C-alpha positions as CSV (number, residue, x, y, z in Angstrom):
1,M,149.8,91.1,87.5
2,D,146.4,91.6,85.9
3,T,145.1,88.5,87.6
4,Y,146.4,89.7,90.9
5,S,144.8,93.1,90.4
6,A,141.5,91.5,89.5
7,G,141.7,89.2,92.5
8,S,142.5,92.1,94.8
9,R,139.6,94.1,93.4
10,F,137.2,91.2,94.0
11,L,138.4,90.8,97.6
12,L,138.1,94.5,98.2
13,I,134.6,94.6,96.8
14,T,133.6,91.5,98.8
15,A,135.0,93.0,102.1
16,A,133.2,96.3,101.5
17,F,130.0,94.4,100.8
18,V,130.3,92.5,104.1
19,I,131.0,95.6,106.0
20,V,128.1,97.5,104.5
21,V,125.7,94.6,105.2
22,A,126.9,94.3,108.8
23,G,126.5,98.1,109.2
24,M,122.9,97.9,107.8
25,K,122.0,95.1,110.2
26,A,123.4,97.0,113.2
27,A,121.7,100.2,112.1
28,A,118.3,98.5,111.3
29,P,116.3,100.4,114.0
30,I,117.3,103.7,112.3
31,L,117.5,102.4,108.7
32,I,114.0,100.8,108.6
33,P,112.0,104.1,109.3
34,F,114.2,105.9,106.8
35,L,113.6,103.3,104.1
36,L,109.8,103.5,104.8
37,S,110.0,107.3,104.5
38,V,111.8,107.0,101.2
39,F,109.3,104.5,99.9
40,I,106.3,106.7,101.0
41,A,108.0,109.8,99.5
42,I,108.6,108.2,96.1
43,I,105.0,107.1,95.7
44,S,103.7,110.5,97.0
45,A,106.0,112.7,94.9
46,P,104.0,112.4,91.6
47,A,100.9,113.6,93.3
48,M,102.7,116.6,94.8
49,F,104.3,117.5,91.4
50,F,100.9,117.1,89.7
51,L,99.3,119.7,92.1
52,T,102.2,122.1,91.6
53,R,101.7,121.8,87.8
54,K,98.0,122.7,88.3
55,G,99.1,126.0,89.9
56,L,99.2,125.2,93.7
57,P,102.2,126.6,95.6
58,M,104.7,124.0,96.7
59,P,104.0,124.4,100.4
60,V,100.2,124.0,99.8
61,A,100.7,121.0,97.6
62,L,103.0,119.4,100.1
63,L,100.5,120.1,102.9
64,V,97.7,118.4,100.9
65,V,99.8,115.3,100.1
66,I,101.1,114.9,103.7
67,S,97.6,115.4,105.1
68,T,96.3,112.7,102.8
69,V,99.1,110.3,103.7
70,I,98.4,111.0,107.5
71,V,94.7,110.3,107.1
72,L,95.2,107.1,105.1
73,L,97.9,105.7,107.4
74,T,95.9,106.6,110.5
75,L,92.8,104.8,109.2
76,V,94.8,101.8,108.1
77,A,96.6,101.7,111.4
78,I,93.4,101.8,113.4
79,L,91.6,99.2,111.4
80,I,94.5,96.9,111.0
81,G,95.6,97.3,114.6
82,N,92.2,96.1,115.9
83,S,92.1,93.2,113.4
84,I,95.6,92.1,114.4
85,E,94.7,92.2,118.1
86,D,91.5,90.2,117.5
87,F,93.3,87.8,115.3
88,R,96.0,87.1,117.9
89,Q,93.4,86.5,120.6
90,S,91.6,84.1,118.3
91,L,94.7,82.3,117.3
92,P,94.6,79.5,119.9
93,L,91.0,78.7,118.7
94,Y,92.1,78.6,115.1
95,Q,95.1,76.4,115.9
96,D,92.8,73.9,117.7
97,R,90.5,73.8,114.7
98,I,93.4,73.2,112.4
99,Q,94.5,70.3,114.5
100,D,90.9,68.9,114.2
101,Q,91.1,69.2,110.4
102,L,94.5,67.5,110.3
103,Q,93.0,64.7,112.4
104,V,90.2,64.3,109.8
105,I,92.9,64.0,107.1
106,V,94.7,61.3,109.1
107,G,91.5,59.4,109.4
108,L,90.8,59.6,105.7
109,L,94.3,58.4,104.8
110,S,94.0,55.5,107.2
111,K,90.8,54.4,105.4
112,V,92.7,54.1,102.1
113,G,95.6,52.2,103.6
114,I,98.0,55.0,104.3
115,S,99.1,54.9,107.9
116,I,100.5,58.2,109.2
117,S,100.2,59.9,112.5
118,L,99.3,63.6,113.3
119,A,102.8,64.1,114.7
120,E,104.4,63.0,111.5
121,I,102.3,65.4,109.4
122,Q,103.2,68.3,111.8
123,T,106.8,67.4,111.4
124,Y,106.8,68.3,107.7
125,F,103.9,70.8,107.6
126,D,102.2,72.5,110.6
127,P,99.6,75.0,109.4
128,S,99.2,76.5,112.8
129,L,102.8,77.7,112.6
130,V,101.9,79.6,109.4
131,M,99.1,81.4,111.2
132,K,101.4,82.3,114.1
133,L,104.1,83.5,111.8
134,M,101.7,85.7,110.0
135,A,100.5,87.2,113.3
136,N,104.1,87.9,114.4
137,T,104.9,89.5,111.1
138,L,101.9,91.8,111.3
139,S,102.8,92.7,114.9
140,G,106.4,93.5,113.8
141,L,105.1,95.8,111.1
142,G,102.8,97.4,113.6
143,N,105.7,98.1,115.9
144,V,107.6,99.8,113.2
145,L,104.6,102.1,112.5
146,T,104.8,103.4,116.1
147,N,107.6,105.6,114.8
148,G,104.9,107.2,112.6
149,F,105.8,110.8,113.5
150,L,109.5,110.3,112.7
151,I,108.6,108.6,109.4
152,L,106.2,111.4,108.3
153,L,108.7,114.1,109.3
154,T,111.3,112.5,107.2
155,V,108.8,112.2,104.3
156,V,108.2,116.0,104.5
157,F,111.9,116.8,104.3
158,I,112.4,114.4,101.4
159,L,109.5,115.9,99.4
160,T,110.7,119.4,100.2
161,E,114.2,118.6,98.9
162,A,112.8,116.7,95.9
163,S,111.8,119.9,94.1
164,S,115.1,121.8,94.7
165,F,117.7,119.0,94.6
166,P,117.9,118.7,90.8
167,A,118.5,122.4,90.5
168,K,121.3,122.2,93.1
169,L,123.0,119.5,91.1
170,H,122.7,121.5,87.9
171,Q,124.5,124.4,89.6
172,V,127.3,122.2,91.1
173,L,128.2,120.1,88.0
174,D,130.2,121.5,85.1
175,R,128.2,119.6,82.5
176,P,124.9,118.8,84.1
177,D,123.1,117.6,81.0
178,R,125.7,114.9,80.4
179,S,126.4,114.1,84.0
180,L,122.8,113.9,85.2
181,Q,121.4,112.0,82.2
182,G,121.9,108.6,83.7
183,F,120.9,109.8,87.2
184,D,117.7,111.3,85.9
185,H,116.9,108.1,84.0
186,F,117.5,106.1,87.2
187,L,115.2,108.3,89.3
188,E,112.5,108.2,86.7
189,T,112.7,104.4,86.3
190,V,112.6,103.9,90.1
191,K,109.6,106.3,90.5
192,H,107.8,104.6,87.6
193,Y,108.3,101.2,89.1
194,M,107.2,102.2,92.6
195,V,104.1,104.1,91.5
196,I,102.9,101.4,89.1
197,K,103.6,98.6,91.6
198,T,101.8,100.5,94.3
199,W,98.6,101.0,92.2
200,V,98.7,97.4,91.1
201,S,99.2,96.1,94.6
202,L,96.4,98.4,95.9
203,A,94.0,97.0,93.2
204,T,95.0,93.4,94.3
205,G,94.4,94.2,98.0
206,M,91.0,95.8,97.3
207,I,89.8,92.8,95.2
208,V,90.9,90.3,97.9
209,W,89.2,92.4,100.6
210,L,85.9,92.7,98.7
211,I,85.6,89.1,97.7
212,L,86.6,87.7,101.0
213,S,84.0,90.0,102.6
214,L,81.4,88.6,100.3
215,I,82.4,85.0,101.0
216,G,82.4,85.6,104.8
217,V,86.0,84.9,105.8
218,D,87.1,86.5,109.1
219,Y,89.3,89.6,109.0
220,P,88.9,90.3,105.2
221,L,90.5,93.8,105.6
222,L,93.6,92.2,107.2
223,W,94.1,89.7,104.3
224,G,93.5,92.5,101.8
225,V,96.3,94.6,103.4
226,M,98.5,91.5,103.4
227,A,97.7,90.9,99.7
228,F,98.6,94.6,99.0
229,L,101.9,94.4,100.9
230,L,103.0,91.0,99.7
231,N,102.2,91.9,96.1
232,Y,105.5,93.8,96.1
233,V,107.1,90.3,96.3
234,P,106.3,88.7,92.9
235,N,105.5,84.9,92.7
236,I,106.4,84.1,96.3
237,G,104.4,86.9,98.0
238,S,101.1,85.9,96.5
239,I,101.5,82.4,97.9
240,I,102.4,83.7,101.4
241,A,99.4,86.0,101.4
242,A,97.0,83.3,100.3
243,V,97.9,80.6,102.8
244,P,96.4,82.1,106.0
245,A,93.2,83.2,104.2
246,I,92.8,79.7,102.7
247,L,93.4,78.1,106.1
248,L,90.9,80.4,107.7
249,A,88.3,79.7,105.0
250,L,88.9,76.0,105.7
251,I,88.4,76.4,109.4
252,Q,85.2,78.5,109.0
253,L,83.5,77.4,105.9
254,G,84.8,74.0,105.0
255,W,86.8,72.4,102.1
256,G,84.6,73.6,99.3
257,L,84.9,77.4,99.9
258,A,88.5,77.0,100.9
259,V,89.2,75.6,97.5
260,G,87.2,78.5,96.1
261,V,89.4,81.0,98.0
262,A,92.5,79.3,96.6
263,V,91.2,79.5,93.1
264,L,90.3,83.2,93.7
265,Y,93.9,84.0,94.7
266,I,95.3,82.1,91.7
267,V,93.0,84.0,89.2
268,I,93.7,87.4,90.8
269,N,97.5,86.8,90.7
270,V,97.5,85.3,87.2
271,V,95.5,88.1,85.7
272,I,97.2,91.0,87.5
273,G,100.7,89.4,87.5
274,N,100.7,88.3,83.9
275,V,98.3,90.7,82.1
276,V,97.8,93.9,83.9
277,E,101.2,94.5,85.5
278,P,103.4,93.8,82.5
279,R,101.2,96.1,80.4
280,F,101.9,99.1,82.6
281,M,105.3,98.2,84.0
282,G,107.3,98.1,80.8
283,K,110.4,96.3,79.8
284,G,113.4,95.6,82.0
285,L,111.5,95.7,85.3
286,G,111.4,92.0,86.1
287,L,113.4,89.8,88.5
288,S,114.1,86.1,88.2
289,T,112.3,83.9,90.7
290,L,115.6,82.8,92.3
291,V,116.6,86.4,92.8
292,V,113.1,87.1,94.4
293,F,113.5,84.2,96.8
294,L,117.1,85.2,97.7
295,S,116.1,88.8,98.1
296,L,113.3,87.9,100.5
297,I,115.8,85.9,102.6
298,F,118.6,88.4,102.5
299,W,116.6,91.6,103.3
300,G,114.5,89.7,105.8
301,W,117.6,88.7,107.7
302,V,119.1,92.2,107.5
303,L,116.0,94.3,108.3
304,G,113.4,91.9,109.7
305,P,109.7,91.7,108.6
306,V,109.8,95.2,107.0
307,G,112.9,94.1,105.0
308,M,110.9,91.2,103.6
309,L,108.1,93.5,102.5
310,L,110.6,96.0,101.0
311,S,112.9,93.3,99.6
312,I,111.8,93.5,96.0
313,P,111.6,97.4,95.8
314,L,115.2,97.5,97.3
315,T,116.5,94.8,94.9
316,M,114.7,96.4,92.0
317,T,116.4,99.8,92.8
318,V,119.8,98.1,92.8
319,K,119.0,96.4,89.5
320,I,118.0,99.7,87.9
321,A,121.1,101.4,89.2
322,M,123.3,98.6,87.8
323,D,121.5,98.8,84.4
324,N,122.3,102.5,84.1
325,N,126.1,101.8,84.2
326,E,127.9,100.1,81.4
327,E,130.3,98.4,83.7
328,T,127.6,96.8,85.9
329,R,124.9,96.2,83.3
330,W,125.9,92.5,83.2
331,I,124.7,92.2,86.9
332,A,121.3,93.7,86.0
333,I,121.0,91.2,83.1
334,L,121.7,88.3,85.6
335,L,119.1,89.6,88.0
336,D,116.5,90.0,85.2
337,S,113.7,87.5,84.7
338,G,115.0,86.5,81.3
339,N,111.8,86.9,79.3
340,I,112.5,90.5,78.3
341,S,116.0,89.6,77.1
342,K,114.6,86.9,74.9
343,T,112.0,89.3,73.5
344,E,114.6,91.9,72.8
345,N,116.9,89.4,71.1
346,A,114.0,88.3,68.9
347,E,113.2,91.8,67.9
348,A,116.8,92.5,67.1
């Protein structure tokens, strides 16, 4: 009987999961702006609460934060929009130059006795497709930002409710201190993760932008923004962000500087990913590489390009929620990178 009950429960949970995922995919046009609004609200809330603690009234603090967000997003949208359009127009030229570089490689291989055609290389690896995929991804993200007014309006409502929602819960619940302890810890952990990850990603993007500008690679701001966005995807994101910049450096500046750009990305991601980020992020906020890869595929399939960019914050939120419940903590342990668990076991 117990086995039957466990099996029925598993089937029920699986069916519910499938229904929820199907609903999310069907509601993606509505869900994507909402998720972006929540993401912006979470990273903006600490600034608003900081201003209120300094004595500013809540409406004034909210106005300052929203105005700053509007100015920043408008500047980024204008600069990135122009870069994306120019990049798309130059894409055929870049693709032709990549073909020329591949032809050179074929010639070098034939001199050392390796006979392979250009068509065979493109069967397994076609760099021009990488450039085209990046352009389509950026265009997809730009299309989502056309709902900017709806996103900002939702951010305003979320931030407005953020200050009064905990008080409402304390009035509704009989024992708020006990009932909200896990909920408050969950919210604080999510906020801590999002804010630290955003600052670290911003530093990564700015470093990439500055150095690529000095080297002379086209569209350095575009690749800096891509480094910022894809830094939310650990391990895999840094590789995806590096490929188009390295290819462009190869086309423009030759093999020497292209290798230099590759080394640059490696150094930035090793230092920030293994030194800076763990120092500020804290314990229990890592995901295994397999989970990162599967999250990228899953959320990309459900929500498109924006889902790929938000895949790790979404999965991280699920992991934190699982970790705050005794019955589901084992799922959070399976999602974890494993290094923290070993450290904690050693300390124990």
